[in-house]
MARDO-524045 format. One record per residue (C-alpha): residue in one letter; chain; y, x, z. Coordinates in nm, 4 decimals. Layout:
residues N
<r->a&c->A&y->Y&x->X&z->Z> $
...
//
This chain:
residues 161
<r->m&c->A&y->3.1646&x->-8.9707&z->15.1010> $
<r->r&c->A&y->3.1585&x->-9.2773&z->15.3252> $
<r->r&c->A&y->2.9797&x->-9.2278&z->15.6549> $
<r->n&c->A&y->2.7787&x->-9.5139&z->15.7917> $
<r->r&c->A&y->2.9470&x->-9.6140&z->16.1177> $
<r->r&c->A&y->2.6633&x->-9.8436&z->16.2239> $
<r->p&c->A&y->2.3535&x->-9.7084&z->16.3928> $
<r->p&c->A&y->2.0486&x->-9.6984&z->16.1666> $
<r->r&c->A&y->1.8620&x->-10.0294&z->16.1825> $
<r->a&c->A&y->1.5497&x->-9.8478&z->16.3016> $
<r->l&c->A&y->1.7427&x->-9.7236&z->16.6052> $
<r->l&c->A&y->1.8076&x->-10.0797&z->16.7131> $
<r->g&c->A&y->1.4500&x->-10.1919&z->16.6585> $
<r->t&c->A&y->1.4048&x->-10.5464&z->16.7800> $
<r->m&c->A&y->1.6841&x->-10.5357&z->17.0394> $
<r->q&c->A&y->1.9400&x->-10.8116&z->17.0100> $
<r->t&c->A&y->2.2813&x->-10.6445&z->17.0024> $
<r->p&c->A&y->2.6245&x->-10.7646&z->16.8939> $
<r->e&c->A&y->2.7604&x->-10.6310&z->16.5651> $
<r->d&c->A&y->3.0688&x->-10.4765&z->16.7262> $
<r->i&c->A&y->3.0863&x->-10.3557&z->17.0860> $
<r->q&c->A&y->3.4041&x->-10.2238&z->17.2426> $
<r->r&c->A&y->3.4240&x->-10.0259&z->17.5656> $
<r->t&c->A&y->3.7481&x->-9.9317&z->17.7352> $
<r->a&c->A&y->3.8739&x->-9.6811&z->17.9881> $
<r->t&c->A&y->4.2305&x->-9.6508&z->18.1103> $
<r->v&c->A&y->4.4252&x->-9.3611&z->18.2532> $
<r->h&c->A&y->4.7374&x->-9.3547&z->18.4659> $
<r->w&c->A&y->4.9154&x->-9.0162&z->18.4915> $
<r->d&c->A&y->5.2003&x->-8.9269&z->18.7319> $
<r->g&c->A&y->5.4183&x->-8.6190&z->18.6903> $
<r->d&c->A&y->5.4169&x->-8.3070&z->18.4788> $
<r->v&c->A&y->5.0949&x->-8.1505&z->18.3520> $
<r->a&c->A&y->5.0840&x->-7.8633&z->18.6042> $
<r->k&c->A&y->5.1588&x->-8.0583&z->18.9233> $
<r->g&c->A&y->5.0791&x->-8.4131&z->18.8228> $
<r->k&c->A&y->4.7653&x->-8.6133&z->18.8713> $
<r->g&c->A&y->4.5903&x->-8.9012&z->18.7081> $
<r->t&c->A&y->4.3347&x->-9.1716&z->18.7665> $
<r->i&c->A&y->4.0660&x->-9.2646&z->18.5161> $
<r->t&c->A&y->3.9187&x->-9.6156&z->18.5400> $
<r->t&c->A&y->3.6442&x->-9.7629&z->18.3257> $
<r->e&c->A&y->3.6502&x->-10.1218&z->18.2078> $
<r->s&c->A&y->3.3639&x->-10.2123&z->18.4418> $
<r->r&c->A&y->3.5535&x->-10.0498&z->18.7296> $
<r->l&c->A&y->3.2289&x->-9.8803&z->18.8314> $
<r->v&c->A&y->3.3903&x->-9.5437&z->18.7583> $
<r->t&c->A&y->3.7284&x->-9.4603&z->18.9051> $
<r->a&c->A&y->3.8115&x->-9.0942&z->18.9405> $
<r->g&c->A&y->4.1093&x->-8.8724&z->19.0035> $
<r->y&c->A&y->4.1871&x->-8.5729&z->18.7871> $
<r->s&c->A&y->4.4552&x->-8.3083&z->18.7544> $
<r->f&c->A&y->4.5308&x->-7.9691&z->18.6048> $
<r->g&c->A&y->4.3418&x->-7.8165&z->18.8975> $
<r->t&c->A&y->4.0289&x->-8.0278&z->18.8451> $
<r->r&c->A&y->4.0295&x->-7.9448&z->18.4763> $
<r->f&c->A&y->4.1065&x->-7.5733&z->18.4796> $
<r->s&c->A&y->3.9909&x->-7.4573&z->18.8236> $
<r->n&c->A&y->3.7510&x->-7.5829&z->19.0863> $
<r->e&c->A&y->3.9603&x->-7.8392&z->19.2712> $
<r->p&c->A&y->3.7706&x->-8.1551&z->19.3706> $
<r->g&c->A&y->3.7830&x->-8.4304&z->19.1115> $
<r->t&c->A&y->3.6705&x->-8.4880&z->18.7578> $
<r->n&c->A&y->3.8058&x->-8.3944&z->18.4152> $
<r->p&c->A&y->3.7767&x->-8.5165&z->18.0562> $
<r->e&c->A&y->3.5068&x->-8.2618&z->17.9679> $
<r->e&c->A&y->3.2871&x->-8.3659&z->18.2597> $
<r->l&c->A&y->3.3175&x->-8.7301&z->18.1544> $
<r->l&c->A&y->3.2364&x->-8.6360&z->17.7946> $
<r->a&c->A&y->2.9284&x->-8.4497&z->17.9180> $
<r->a&c->A&y->2.8158&x->-8.7530&z->18.1193> $
<r->s&c->A&y->2.8681&x->-8.9836&z->17.8214> $
<r->h&c->A&y->2.6801&x->-8.7555&z->17.5838> $
<r->a&c->A&y->2.3851&x->-8.7032&z->17.8210> $
<r->a&c->A&y->2.3568&x->-9.0784&z->17.8804> $
<r->c&c->A&y->2.3803&x->-9.1667&z->17.5104> $
<r->f&c->A&y->2.1277&x->-8.9024&z->17.4050> $
<r->s&c->A&y->1.8816&x->-9.0041&z->17.6799> $
<r->m&c->A&y->1.8886&x->-9.3668&z->17.5692> $
<r->a&c->A&y->1.8523&x->-9.2728&z->17.2013> $
<r->l&c->A&y->1.5550&x->-9.0474&z->17.2788> $
<r->s&c->A&y->1.3913&x->-9.3141&z->17.4947> $
<r->a&c->A&y->1.4357&x->-9.5692&z->17.2144> $
<r->a&c->A&y->1.2951&x->-9.3330&z->16.9502> $
<r->m&c->A&y->0.9933&x->-9.2426&z->17.1622> $
<r->t&c->A&y->0.9269&x->-9.6074&z->17.2455> $
<r->r&c->A&y->0.9431&x->-9.7052&z->16.8776> $
<r->a&c->A&y->0.7002&x->-9.4207&z->16.8008> $
<r->g&c->A&y->0.4525&x->-9.5654&z->17.0520> $
<r->h&c->A&y->0.5177&x->-9.3105&z->17.3287> $
<r->p&c->A&y->0.7555&x->-9.4707&z->17.5784> $
<r->p&c->A&y->0.8719&x->-9.2029&z->17.8212> $
<r->t&c->A&y->0.8170&x->-9.2270&z->18.1935> $
<r->t&c->A&y->1.1336&x->-9.0245&z->18.2580> $
<r->v&c->A&y->1.4123&x->-8.8581&z->18.0607> $
<r->d&c->A&y->1.6368&x->-8.6113&z->18.2444> $
<r->t&c->A&y->1.9269&x->-8.4684&z->18.0444> $
<r->t&c->A&y->2.2104&x->-8.2312&z->18.1228> $
<r->a&c->A&y->2.5021&x->-8.1865&z->17.8848> $
<r->k&c->A&y->2.7235&x->-7.8799&z->17.9158> $
<r->v&c->A&y->3.0609&x->-7.9103&z->17.7416> $
<r->h&c->A&y->3.2291&x->-7.5775&z->17.6645> $
<r->l&c->A&y->3.6096&x->-7.5752&z->17.6829> $
<r->h&c->A&y->3.7501&x->-7.2673&z->17.5101> $
<r->r&c->A&y->4.1064&x->-7.1368&z->17.5069> $
<r->e&c->A&y->4.2222&x->-7.1298&z->17.1444> $
<r->g&c->A&y->4.5697&x->-6.9768&z->17.1041> $
<r->a&c->A&y->4.8139&x->-7.1925&z->17.2995> $
<r->g&c->A&y->4.5639&x->-7.4770&z->17.3348> $
<r->f&c->A&y->4.2000&x->-7.5515&z->17.3959> $
<r->d&c->A&y->3.9011&x->-7.6461&z->17.1837> $
<r->i&c->A&y->3.5518&x->-7.7801&z->17.2494> $
<r->p&c->A&y->3.3370&x->-7.5590&z->17.0277> $
<r->r&c->A&y->2.9947&x->-7.6472&z->17.1670> $
<r->i&c->A&y->2.7934&x->-7.8917&z->17.3731> $
<r->e&c->A&y->2.4510&x->-7.7932&z->17.5018> $
<r->l&c->A&y->2.1979&x->-8.0681&z->17.5673> $
<r->v&c->A&y->1.9003&x->-7.9793&z->17.7844> $
<r->t&c->A&y->1.6414&x->-8.2506&z->17.8338> $
<r->t&c->A&y->1.3047&x->-8.2779&z->18.0023> $
<r->v&c->A&y->1.0874&x->-8.5765&z->17.9201> $
<r->t&c->A&y->0.7707&x->-8.6988&z->18.0821> $
<r->a&c->A&y->0.5561&x->-8.8910&z->17.8342> $
<r->s&c->A&y->0.1927&x->-8.9032&z->17.7396> $
<r->g&c->A&y->0.0183&x->-8.9083&z->17.4053> $
<r->v&c->A&y->0.2922&x->-8.7452&z->17.1988> $
<r->s&c->A&y->0.2399&x->-8.4077&z->17.0330> $
<r->a&c->A&y->0.4898&x->-8.1284&z->17.0862> $
<r->e&c->A&y->0.5740&x->-8.1382&z->16.7139> $
<r->d&c->A&y->0.6370&x->-8.5145&z->16.7115> $
<r->f&c->A&y->0.8395&x->-8.4877&z->17.0336> $
<r->a&c->A&y->1.0580&x->-8.2128&z->16.8857> $
<r->a&c->A&y->1.1262&x->-8.4274&z->16.5788> $
<r->l&c->A&y->1.2097&x->-8.7336&z->16.7901> $
<r->a&c->A&y->1.4421&x->-8.5293&z->17.0144> $
<r->a&c->A&y->1.6187&x->-8.3738&z->16.7140> $
<r->g&c->A&y->1.6656&x->-8.7170&z->16.5595> $
<r->a&c->A&y->1.8099&x->-8.8541&z->16.8839> $
<r->k&c->A&y->2.0507&x->-8.5590&z->16.9021> $
<r->e&c->A&y->2.1725&x->-8.6210&z->16.5475> $
<r->n&c->A&y->2.1928&x->-8.9993&z->16.5700> $
<r->c&c->A&y->2.3092&x->-9.1027&z->16.9156> $
<r->p&c->A&y->2.6562&x->-9.2568&z->16.8734> $
<r->i&c->A&y->2.8284&x->-8.9901&z->17.0838> $
<r->s&c->A&y->2.6722&x->-8.7090&z->16.8778> $
<r->r&c->A&y->2.7779&x->-8.8876&z->16.5605> $
<r->a&c->A&y->3.1348&x->-8.9160&z->16.6908> $
<r->l&c->A&y->3.1371&x->-8.5442&z->16.7749> $
<r->r&c->A&y->3.0138&x->-8.4069&z->16.4433> $
<r->a&c->A&y->3.2897&x->-8.1425&z->16.4414> $
<r->v&c->A&y->3.1336&x->-7.9858&z->16.7530> $
<r->e&c->A&y->2.8199&x->-7.7696&z->16.7515> $
<r->i&c->A&y->2.5557&x->-7.9469&z->16.9589> $
<r->t&c->A&y->2.2496&x->-7.7523&z->17.0654> $
<r->l&c->A&y->1.9294&x->-7.8985&z->17.2087> $
<r->d&c->A&y->1.6636&x->-7.7555&z->17.4381> $
<r->a&c->A&y->1.3940&x->-8.0233&z->17.4721> $
<r->k&c->A&y->1.0931&x->-7.9891&z->17.7005> $
<r->l&c->A&y->0.7978&x->-8.2273&z->17.7154> $
<r->n&c->A&y->0.5950&x->-8.2806&z->18.0313> $
<r->p&c->A&y->0.2598&x->-8.4506&z->17.9580> $
//
C-alpha cells in the first residue's frame, strides 16, 4: 500500500507553502566512538552542539541524537496541534509540549521503542472531547510522527480553559 507522503490538505489550510521543503543538518565526527566527539550543525546555523559517547550514554554536558529527536518531535507536534485547533475555531493561547525519547539496549545495539508526548494547551471554547480528538489527530499526522511510525508514540494531553 502506498503511503501518502504529503501532509493532508486540511492540515495546510490556507497557508501558502512550497510543494517540497528540504531541511539539512550536518555532523562532523573526530575519533573512535568511545573517545571521539562530534559537532552537529543545522542548516540555519542557529543550532550548533557538541556530542559524544558520554553525552549520549551518560550525563556529560552536551546533546545527543535522541535529545534532538525529542526537540524535533515536540516542536512538530505543537505546531500541528496549534494548526488543528485554529482550523477548528479554537486557536490556542499556548501549547507546551515535552517529548521523552526512550533509548533501549537491544542485544549488541540500541533501539527507540517509545516516545512519550506530554502537552498542556491553554485555549477557550473547546470541549475536552473535541480537544482530545484534535490532539490525537496532531499526534498521528505531524510529519515527525508520520516518519516515526515504527515507534510507539504515546500522548498525554491536558487542556487548560
